[in-house]
N, C-alpha and C positions, 0 to 999 in steps of 0.2 A: 374698435379694440383700444383697451389700457395701456397703461405705462409699464406694463409687465410682459405685454405683447409686443410691444415695440422694442423694449428692451432685448426679449427673445429674439427678435426677426430680423432686426437691423442688424447688416453684414452679417447675415446667415451663414454664407460662403467662408469667410473669413474664419468662423467660429469652428464651422465644420472641418476647414482646413486645421485649426491649430489640434482640434479633436483628433483628427488622423495620425498628424504628426506624434501628438503627445502617446498615442498608441503603437507607434513605428518604434519611437523611441524606447520607450518600457519594454515593447517585445525583445529588442537589442540587448538592452541592460540585465534581465531577466534570464534569458536562455544560457549564453556565458557557454564555456566548455562543459563537456558530459565528462565525468570522473566515475571511477570505479572504489568500492567501500566492502570492506567484509564489517559482519557484526554477529556475534553471537547471540541469538535470541531463545528464551526459554519456549518448549514445546506445551501449548495448554489443550487438553484434553475436554471436549463438551459434549453431551448430551447423550450419553451411552444411556442406550433402550432399557427400560424397566423391565426388570427379572435379568439383566446380564451385568454381569461382571467385566471388569478390564483385570487382567493378570497378565505376570511379566512385566520387565523393566520398558519403560519409554525414553527412548534416546532425548536427552535433553541434558544440555542445550544444543540448538543446530546453526549452524554455519549458512549465513545467507550472505551471498556475493551480489552487492546493490550496484546499480546504475542509474544516474540522474546527472539534474544539473551541479554545477559544484558547487554553487551558492546555496541550494538544499542540501547538499550532502554534506555542507561543512556545519550547518545548524542542526542537522537528523541526530536526536537525543534517541536515546535507545527505551526510553518510556514508551516513544510513538510508534515503536513496529510490534505488532501481535501475528505469533504463528499460531493459528486457531483450528483443530482437527475437530468436524462437527460427525458425532459416530450417532445421530439419533437415526439414522437409515441402515443402518449395519447388521447386521444377523449375527448369530452366533458363530464360531470357528476362529480360525486362524485368517487373518489379513495381513495384505502388503499393501498399504496405501502409499501411494507416489505424492510427494509434495509438488504443489503447483501455485502459482502465484495467485491463483483465488483463494488459499490457506491464509494470504499473508493480509493485513492490513496496513498501510504504508500511505505516507502522504502524497498527494498527486503529483505526479511527474516522476517519481522514483519506481523502479521497476525491479523485479527479482531477475538475476543471468544464471544463478547457480544455487542449490542446495546442498549442506553435506551434515548429514546424508540424505541422499535423494529419494529412498523409500524410508517407510517407519513399518515395523512388524509389530502386529498389536492382534492378540487372543481376547476374544469374548466370550465366557463361559456363562453357563444359565447360574444362578445363585443358587 
């Protein structure tokens, strides 16, 4: 065993303890209290099927009521949040699509509590 092996394995239990304590301290600091915040976000519509056109008005912006750790919510910028509706599997006709957390791209640790409006009316017509 070379000098690097000795360096890594000597007092391995102290190194493991230091790593565990570091992780515990990091977890306590980053968790912090949970807070809520509102944010207005522009609704993006993508993937309109070929041969169809989207008519009518799309409600935009949409208000998102968010919840997450205080540190993340304090530093959250509007450009980090995207609300995207993918219409690639939608047929022609009138549709009312409920907005869900799956439509929103957010930093990890932040969740959507509520959307206003909660649904988006859409009409796809043949071109």
